[in-house]
N, C-alpha and C positions, 0 to 999 in steps of 0.2 A: 466456525472458529477452530474446530479440530484440525481441519486441513491447513488452515493458515498457520496454526501452531507447528504442525509437522514440517511444513515447508520452510518456515523461517528458522526453526531450530536446526534443521538439516543443513542449512546454508552456513551456519556458524563455523569458523570465525569471520566469515565474510558477510556482507549484506545480501539478503535474499529479498525477492520482491514478487508481486503478483497483482492481479486485477480483482477489484470488487465488482461483482455483477449483480444487478438487481433493478430496483425502481426508485426514482427520485421524485418525491413530492415537494410541495412548497415548504413544508415544515420538517418533514422527516425523510429519511432514506432507509430503504429496506434492502440489506445485502442478503441475497439468496444463495450466493455461491462465491467462493474464492477460487480463482484460477491461477495456479502457480506459473510464473514466467521466469525466463532466464535473465540474470544480471549480465549485461554486455560489457560492463567496465572491466578492463583487464589490468590497468596499471595501479589502481587503488581500490580493489573490490571490498576491502575491509571497512571503508568509510564513504563509499559512493555507490550509487546504482543508476543504471539506465536500462530502459526497455528496448527490445528489438522492435522497430516500427512494423516490420512484416508480421511478427508474432502478435503484436497489438492489434493489427488490422484483422487477422484471423479470429482473434478473441472477440473483437467488436462485431464481425460478421456473424459469428456463431450466436452471440447474444441477441443481435437484431433478428435473426431467424426464429428466435424463441420469444420475441416480444419483450426483450430485456435490453439493458444497456450497461456499459461500463460507467459506474457512478463514482469510482475512486480507485485508489491503489493502496497497497500495504507494502511496507518494507521494514526491515530490521535495523536496529542500531546495536551492533555487537559491543557488549560491555560499556554501553552509554545509556543515558536516560531516553525515555520515549518522547522526546521533543524534536521538532523539525530543526535541522541544521541550516546554516546560511546557504549551503549548496542546495538543500531541499527547497528553500524559499526562492532561490534564483531559477529553479527549474519547474516550479509548480504552475498549475493553471487554476483559474478562479472557480470553475464549476465543480471540480472534483473534491471528494473527501480523501484525506490521507491518513491512514492508520500507521502509526509509528510504534513499533514494538521493541522494548528493551529485552535483549537476549543476553543474559549473564551466564557465562561459562556453559553455554549451550542450551540453556533453559529460558523459556519465555517467562519473564517476571511481571511485566506490566505492558499494557497496550493502551494507547490514547489516540483519539481521532481529532483531526485538524482540518480546517478549510481556509484557503487563502482569501483574504479580504483586502483587495488592493495590493499592497506590497508586504503585508505581514500576515502571519497565521493567527487564527482564533480557534480556541479549542471548542469542539462540539461534543455533545453527549454520545457516549458509546455504550449502548445497552445490548447485552448478549442474552438472547432468549432461547 
């Protein structure tokens, strides 16, 4: 969580993003590592993010080599609540967890986790250990 916080705060006032690496069980997901990634959006980086597909492939291959997988993604919402936007909903995939962090004036205030269920997000428990 410390690496996630550093990366998302450093991206302010733009959205910052990264991959959640770990293991997904039937009921729980264990995030073992956060991998910072580059936001490829250039025209509206303050309220949009997209991942570089080649960078995502490298992260996936590295996780696979260690017996892990990408189980989700995290991104910031600068000066906005930690809820998925309509853009987030339109670009999400069912399997993954999505941590959305509210970064207010450069500081992480709150983070919440969401999973797409069909066409809308449902909140899931986010427990930091």
